[in-house]
C-alpha positions as CSV (number, residue, x, y, z in Angstrom):
1,M,166.9,18.4,154.7
2,D,170.6,17.7,154.4
3,S,172.7,20.3,152.5
4,S,174.2,17.6,150.3
5,I,170.7,16.6,149.2
6,R,170.0,20.3,148.5
7,K,173.1,20.4,146.3
8,L,171.9,17.3,144.4
9,I,168.5,18.9,143.8
10,K,170.2,22.1,142.6
11,N,172.5,20.2,140.2
12,Y,169.6,18.1,139.0
13,K,167.4,21.1,138.2
14,K,170.2,22.5,136.0
15,K,170.4,19.3,134.0
16,D,166.9,17.9,134.0
17,S,163.4,18.9,135.2
18,G,161.8,15.5,135.5
19,G,159.9,14.1,138.5
20,F,160.9,12.3,141.6
21,N,161.6,9.0,139.9
22,D,164.0,10.7,137.5
23,F,165.7,12.4,140.5
24,L,166.2,8.9,142.1
25,I,167.9,7.7,139.0
26,Y,170.0,10.8,138.8
27,C,171.2,10.3,142.5
28,Y,171.8,6.6,141.9
29,N,174.0,7.4,138.9
30,C,175.9,10.2,140.8
31,L,177.5,7.6,143.0
32,D,178.9,5.6,140.1
33,Q,181.0,2.7,141.2
34,K,184.7,3.5,141.2
35,K,187.1,0.8,140.1
36,G,189.1,-0.5,143.0
37,S,189.0,-3.0,145.7
38,K,186.0,-5.0,146.7
39,R,185.9,-3.2,150.0
40,K,185.7,0.2,148.2
41,I,183.0,-1.0,145.9
42,N,181.0,-2.4,148.8
43,K,181.3,1.0,150.6
44,Y,179.8,2.8,147.6
45,N,177.0,0.2,147.4
46,I,176.1,0.9,151.0
47,V,176.3,4.6,150.7
48,R,174.2,4.5,147.5
49,Q,171.5,2.3,149.2
50,N,171.4,4.5,152.2
51,L,170.9,7.6,149.9
52,I,168.1,5.9,148.0
53,N,166.4,4.9,151.3
54,Y,166.7,8.4,152.7
55,L,165.2,9.9,149.5
56,I,162.3,7.5,149.5
57,L,161.5,8.2,153.2
58,N,161.5,11.9,152.5
59,Q,159.8,11.8,149.1
60,K,157.2,14.5,149.9
61,E,159.7,17.0,151.0
62,I,162.0,16.3,148.1
63,T,159.1,16.5,145.6
64,L,158.2,19.9,147.0
65,E,161.8,21.1,146.5
66,L,161.9,19.7,143.0
67,S,158.7,21.6,142.1
68,K,160.0,25.0,143.2
């Protein structure tokens, strides 16, 4: 698992102890859209979508980390 995902899990555990779906929402909101050009906003949307896809594909592993 990527170290940045581990950091997200660690920060999430400090703030909230919900399940996987709550963690997805937390990650989605971590990449809040910054004001700026359309190109920058599109970049954040792509990164956000890639993150969510990665999390969904690795749901079992992340759920295990969340339950520790």
